[in-house]
C-alpha positions as CSV (number, residue, x, y, z in Angstrom):
1,M,96.8,-56.6,13.8
2,H,97.6,-59.3,12.1
3,R,96.4,-63.0,12.8
4,V,98.3,-66.0,13.1
5,Y,97.8,-69.2,10.3
6,E,99.2,-72.7,10.7
7,I,100.1,-74.5,7.5
8,F,99.6,-78.1,7.6
9,E,100.2,-81.1,5.3
10,V,97.7,-84.7,5.4
11,M,100.0,-87.6,5.3
12,P,99.2,-90.6,3.8
13,N,97.6,-92.2,6.9
14,G,95.8,-89.1,7.3
15,S,97.3,-87.5,10.3
16,P,97.8,-83.9,9.5
17,Q,100.9,-82.2,10.3
18,R,102.0,-78.6,11.0
19,V,104.6,-77.4,8.1
20,I,104.8,-73.7,9.4
21,V,103.6,-70.9,11.1
22,V,103.1,-67.4,9.7
23,R,101.5,-64.1,10.2
24,G,98.8,-62.5,7.6
25,L,96.6,-64.0,5.7
26,E,98.4,-62.9,2.7
27,F,101.8,-64.9,3.8
28,A,99.6,-67.9,4.9
29,K,98.1,-68.0,0.5
30,A,101.4,-67.7,-0.2
31,A,103.2,-70.3,2.3
32,L,100.2,-72.4,1.5
33,Q,100.6,-72.2,-2.4
34,Q,104.2,-72.9,-2.4
35,Q,103.3,-76.0,0.3
36,A,101.2,-77.2,-2.5
37,K,103.0,-77.3,-4.8
38,D,105.9,-79.1,-3.1
39,A,103.7,-81.5,-2.3
40,T,101.5,-84.1,-3.8
41,N,99.0,-84.1,-0.2
42,E,96.5,-82.2,0.7
43,C,97.0,-78.9,2.1
44,Y,95.5,-76.6,4.0
45,A,95.5,-73.3,6.4
46,A,93.8,-72.7,9.6
47,D,93.5,-69.9,11.7
48,A,95.9,-70.5,14.9
49,E,93.4,-69.2,17.7
50,T,90.1,-70.8,16.3
51,H,91.3,-73.2,14.5
52,Q,89.1,-73.0,11.2
53,V,90.2,-73.4,7.9
54,V,90.4,-71.1,6.1
55,M,91.9,-72.6,2.7
56,Q,93.0,-76.1,0.9
57,M,95.1,-77.1,-1.2
58,N,95.4,-80.4,-3.5
59,V,92.3,-82.0,-2.3
60,A,91.7,-85.3,-3.8
61,R,89.0,-84.7,-6.9
62,A,87.5,-87.8,-5.5
63,R,86.9,-85.9,-1.8
64,L,85.9,-82.8,-3.7
65,R,82.8,-84.3,-5.8
66,G,81.2,-86.3,-2.8
67,T,81.3,-82.9,-0.9
68,R,79.8,-79.5,-0.8
69,R,82.2,-76.7,-0.4
70,I,80.3,-73.2,1.0
71,F,82.3,-70.1,1.3
72,Q,81.3,-68.2,4.3
73,I,82.0,-64.1,4.9
74,A,81.6,-63.1,8.3
75,Y,81.9,-60.5,9.9
76,D,81.4,-61.4,13.5
77,E,83.9,-63.8,14.1
78,D,82.0,-66.1,17.4
79,L,78.5,-66.1,14.9
80,G,80.7,-67.1,12.0
81,F,82.5,-70.1,13.7
82,R,79.4,-71.1,15.0
83,R,77.9,-71.4,11.6
84,A,80.7,-73.2,10.2
85,E,80.5,-75.7,12.7
86,L,77.0,-76.5,11.9
87,L,77.5,-76.6,8.7
88,R,80.2,-79.0,9.0
89,S,78.8,-81.3,11.2
90,R,76.2,-81.3,8.8
91,G,78.7,-82.9,6.0
92,Y,79.1,-79.5,3.8
93,G,82.8,-79.0,3.7
94,V,83.3,-74.9,5.2
95,I,86.1,-72.1,4.1
96,S,84.9,-69.4,6.7
97,V,86.6,-65.7,7.1
98,V,86.0,-62.5,8.3
99,G,85.1,-59.6,6.6
100,N,85.3,-58.6,2.4
101,Q,89.0,-58.0,1.9
102,A,89.7,-61.7,3.8
103,A,87.3,-63.6,1.3
104,K,88.9,-61.0,-1.4
105,V,92.2,-62.1,-0.6
106,L,91.1,-66.1,-0.5
107,L,89.0,-66.2,-3.8
108,S,91.7,-64.0,-5.9
109,S,92.8,-67.7,-6.5
110,V,89.5,-69.6,-8.3
111,Q,88.5,-72.5,-6.4
112,H,85.2,-74.5,-6.8
113,Y,82.4,-73.3,-4.4
114,D,79.2,-74.4,-4.6
115,L,77.4,-71.5,-2.2
116,F,78.7,-68.2,-0.7
117,I,77.2,-67.2,2.7
118,V,77.2,-63.7,3.7
119,G,77.1,-62.5,7.6
120,H,74.4,-60.2,8.7
121,S,76.9,-58.3,11.1
122,A,78.2,-55.5,8.5
123,P,76.5,-51.6,7.4
124,E,74.3,-52.8,4.2
125,E,76.9,-51.2,1.8
126,T,79.8,-53.6,3.1
127,R,77.7,-56.6,2.6
128,R,76.3,-55.1,-1.2
129,E,79.9,-54.6,-2.2
130,I,81.0,-58.4,-1.7
131,V,77.8,-59.5,-2.8
132,G,78.9,-57.1,-6.5
133,W,82.3,-58.8,-6.3
134,L,80.8,-62.0,-6.0
135,K,78.8,-62.0,-8.6
136,A,81.2,-60.4,-10.8
137,E,84.0,-63.0,-10.1
138,Y,81.9,-66.3,-9.4
139,P,78.4,-65.9,-11.9
140,K,77.4,-69.3,-11.5
141,V,77.5,-69.6,-7.4
142,K,74.2,-69.0,-5.7
143,I,74.8,-66.3,-2.7
144,L,72.7,-66.4,0.7
145,A,72.6,-63.4,2.1
146,L,71.6,-63.4,5.8
147,N,70.3,-60.0,7.1
148,S,69.2,-58.1,10.2
149,P,65.3,-56.8,10.3
150,H,64.4,-54.8,7.5
151,Q,67.8,-55.3,5.2
152,R,67.9,-56.7,2.3
153,V,70.7,-57.6,-0.2
154,L,69.6,-56.8,-3.6
155,R,71.5,-58.7,-5.7
156,A,71.8,-62.0,-3.3
157,D,70.0,-65.2,-4.8
158,Y,68.5,-65.5,-1.3
159,N,67.5,-63.3,1.6
160,V,66.8,-64.7,4.9
161,R,66.2,-62.9,8.2
162,Q,68.9,-63.8,10.6
163,N,67.0,-65.4,13.3
164,G,69.4,-68.3,13.9
165,P,70.5,-71.4,11.9
166,D,66.4,-72.8,11.2
167,T,65.9,-70.0,9.2
168,W,68.6,-70.6,7.2
169,L,69.9,-74.2,7.0
170,P,66.3,-75.3,5.3
171,I,67.1,-73.5,2.4
172,V,71.1,-74.6,2.0
173,T,69.6,-78.4,2.7
174,Q,67.5,-77.6,-0.1
175,L,69.9,-76.6,-2.3
176,F,72.0,-79.2,-2.1
177,V,69.2,-81.6,-2.5
178,D,68.6,-80.8,-6.4
């Protein structure tokens, strides 16, 4: 089953205008890239059901410089949504996807991110695989792995037991103080 995504263009007055609706992340990426090529305004793709922004293009450089960007790979949609909303409420720009394949699709076109967060609700091998891939593709970006008890992702820069935001949010905050 393919998810449905909406492609938006942000008009000069700041209001988003839906341009097209597509099925599947690959089609959303292609449609967004085409829209961004045809327009100079900011464009983004959002999950039609959750309204989570999964990709942005033509974002003003000044806005990018002022916002710390976090890419989250969740394995539980509800937990990922709640983490993303919490981070957004703290002023971070968050792109959130569910699963390694979705992450690789979106990250195949290199964009700037300040931090990757890898969720805990997947087998250790799945999480280890995405951390290795991220280290190879984005070697300078830090990775925060949220872990179940007695589990670690050895190549992640930070390993934190997933016990709610009290355990991992201070690390995110500290990373962006320096």
